[in-house]
C-alpha positions in Angstrom: 0.0 0.0 0.0 1.5 3.4 -1.1 1.0 6.2 1.4 0.5 10.0 0.3 3.7 12.2 0.7 2.2 13.8 3.7 1.6 10.4 5.4 5.2 9.7 4.6 6.4 12.9 6.3 4.3 12.3 9.5 5.6 8.7 10.0 9.2 10.1 9.1 8.7 12.9 11.6 7.5 10.5 14.3 10.6 8.2 13.7 12.9 11.2 14.1 11.2 12.0 17.6 11.1 8.5 18.8 14.8 8.0 18.1 15.5 10.3 21.0 14.5 7.1 23.1 17.2 5.0 21.6 19.6 7.8 22.2 19.4 7.1 26.0 16.9 9.4 27.2 16.2 8.1 30.6 14.5 10.9 32.5 10.9 10.1 32.7 9.9 13.8 32.0 12.0 13.9 28.8 10.5 10.4 27.7 7.0 11.9 28.1 8.0 14.9 26.3 9.4 13.1 23.5 6.2 10.8 23.4 3.9 14.0 23.0 6.2 15.5 20.2 6.4 12.1 18.5 2.7 11.7 18.6 2.1 15.2 17.7 3.9 14.8 14.4 3.1 11.4 13.6 -0.5 11.1 14.6 -1.7 14.6 13.2 -1.5 16.0 9.8 -1.0 19.8 9.4 -4.5 20.9 9.5 -5.1 18.9 13.0 -1.9 20.2 14.4 -3.2 23.7 13.7 -6.6 22.9 15.0 -5.2 21.4 18.2 -2.8 24.5 18.7 -5.7 26.7 18.1 -7.9 25.1 20.7 -5.1 25.0 23.4 -4.3 28.7 22.5 -8.1 29.6 23.0 -8.4 27.8 26.1 -5.2 29.1 27.7 -5.7 32.7 26.6 -9.5 32.5 27.9 -8.3 31.0 31.4 -5.4 33.6 31.5 -7.6 36.5 30.5 -10.3 35.5 33.3 -7.5 35.3 35.9 -5.9 38.6 35.0 -9.2 40.5 34.8 -10.3 39.0 38.1 -6.9 40.1 39.8 -7.4 43.6 38.4 -10.9 43.7 39.6 -9.9 42.5 42.9 -6.8 45.0 43.2 -4.4 42.2 43.4 -1.3 41.4 41.3 1.0 43.5 39.0 -1.9 44.1 36.4 -3.8 47.2 35.8 -6.5 48.3 33.2 -4.8 50.0 30.2 -6.3 53.3 29.1 -5.7 56.0 26.6 -6.9 59.4 27.1 -9.1 58.2 29.9 -10.7 55.5 27.9 -10.3 51.8 28.8 -8.7 49.6 26.2 -10.8 46.5 26.1 -9.1 43.1 25.4 -11.3 42.6 22.4 -9.5 45.3 20.6 -6.3 43.3 20.7 -8.2 40.1 19.6 -9.5 42.0 16.7 -6.0 43.3 16.1 -4.5 39.7 16.1 -7.3 38.2 13.8 -6.7 40.9 11.3 -3.0 39.8 11.1 -4.0 36.2 11.0 -6.4 36.9 8.2 -3.7 39.0 6.2 -1.5 35.9 6.4 -4.3 33.6 5.3 -5.1 35.9 2.4 -1.7 36.9 1.1 0.9 34.8 3.1 2.8 31.9 1.4 1.8 28.2 2.3 4.8 27.9 4.7 3.7 31.0 6.5 0.1 29.8 6.7 1.2 26.6 8.1 3.4 28.1 10.8 2.2 27.2 14.4 2.3 30.8 15.4 -0.6 31.7 12.9 -2.7 28.9 14.6 -1.6 30.0 18.2 -2.5 33.5 17.2 -5.8 32.7 16.0 -7.0 30.8 18.9 -5.5 33.3 21.3 -7.1 36.2 19.4 -10.6 34.6 19.2 -10.5 34.0 22.9 -10.0 37.9 23.6 -12.9 38.6 21.6 -15.2 35.8 22.9 -14.3 36.9 26.5 -16.1 40.1 25.9 -18.6 39.1 23.6 -21.4 40.4 26.0 -20.0 44.0 25.6 -19.8 43.6 21.9 -23.5 42.5 21.7 -24.9 45.0 24.0 -22.7 47.9 23.3 -22.5 48.3 27.2 -19.7 47.5 29.7 -21.4 44.5 31.1 -18.1 42.5 31.5 -18.6 42.0 35.4 -22.5 41.9 35.5 -23.9 39.1 37.3 -26.4 38.3 34.7 -25.0 35.1 33.2 -21.3 35.7 33.8 -20.5 32.7 35.6 -22.7 30.6 33.1 -20.9 32.1 30.3 -17.4 31.5 31.9 -18.3 27.8 32.5 -19.9 27.4 29.0 -17.1 28.8 27.1 -14.5 27.2 29.5 -16.0 23.8 28.9 -16.2 24.4 25.2 -12.6 25.2 25.2 -11.5 22.2 27.3 -13.9 19.8 25.2 -12.5 21.1 21.9 -8.9 21.0 23.2 -9.4 17.4 24.4 -11.0 16.1 21.2 -8.5 17.8 19.0 -5.7 16.1 21.3 -7.2 12.8 21.4 -5.1 11.2 18.7 -1.8 12.5 20.4 -3.3 11.3 23.8 -4.0 7.8 22.3 -0.5 7.6 20.8 1.1 8.5 24.2 -0.8 6.1 26.0 0.0 3.3 23.6 3.7 4.0 23.7 3.7 4.1 27.5 1.8 0.8 27.4 4.3 -0.7 25.1 7.2 0.5 27.1 5.8 -1.0 30.4 5.3 -4.4 28.6 8.7 -4.5 27.1 10.2 -3.7 30.7 8.3 -6.6 32.2 9.2 -8.9 29.6 12.9 -7.9 30.0 12.7 -8.4 33.7 10.7 -11.5 33.7 12.8 -14.6 34.6 13.7 -16.8 31.8 12.3 -20.3 31.9 
């Protein structure tokens, strides 16, 4: 059976990362890191890798923004509101700017630029900045901390972000689990007394 060029590249990338094991990587953290890298490149095609990076960036950015805005509201931590001329700069503005850049790369960028991981990460992060202030954009009122539905929105968006990240990462997680299980079996077989 003949595989397409992209399937050959994925298999070869996975082999390159797995070769780190045969090079004597003994630290469990390094082995796990190599397992994830290997699975990331061998189990996912370029589009799936971009989707996973976008979901992870969305989830991380959304959670980070919630934490930062909460600390600003409570008056704790090093973060402060950004203002220009007395006007508060909402973070959806930064998200729109980031998505504008991603759109420019998508429309005019070369294929290697479009496929760059930074584009996927920027897309997910920019989208999270906009979604986090969706109520403000919808009502055109600063209702960011209003109690009406804020907790349910946070839980809903957070749940969607986590679920999307999980399902996008599922092939990688399965491959890492399979790799770890195979290693345990091999160690048991090597340590079993010969009969």
